[in-house]
Steps between C-alpha positions, in 0.01 A plus 500: 500500500828518321423829332575739801845332542586552130413867522712546815783305340497705178467825693806418712696374198422823317616707794827302519565533134451873500803527728704328226459794265722735688791679331835328496753620748776704331853454614702822568725620213799484741454117523459466129815698439686297752403179331608640163844599636542159670412324183759710306756435770455131487530512122823701531639268766428204275685671213806564737445879477579570858500877503160514329358228736617699802354817363156328440502337842587823669203673317263219598582562867 
């Protein structure tokens, strides 16, 4: 009596797990570059390099 429920359970679990194998979503290169410029701007700001920080923040925008 339990056997049909087990088959249905494993079938549904298998179908659900196949959806987990999708390719990861890639972020656009523009966002990656903006994060890098923001990181460099924060570093320059922390080092009191104001012109460099302003340059990096402007590029990030």
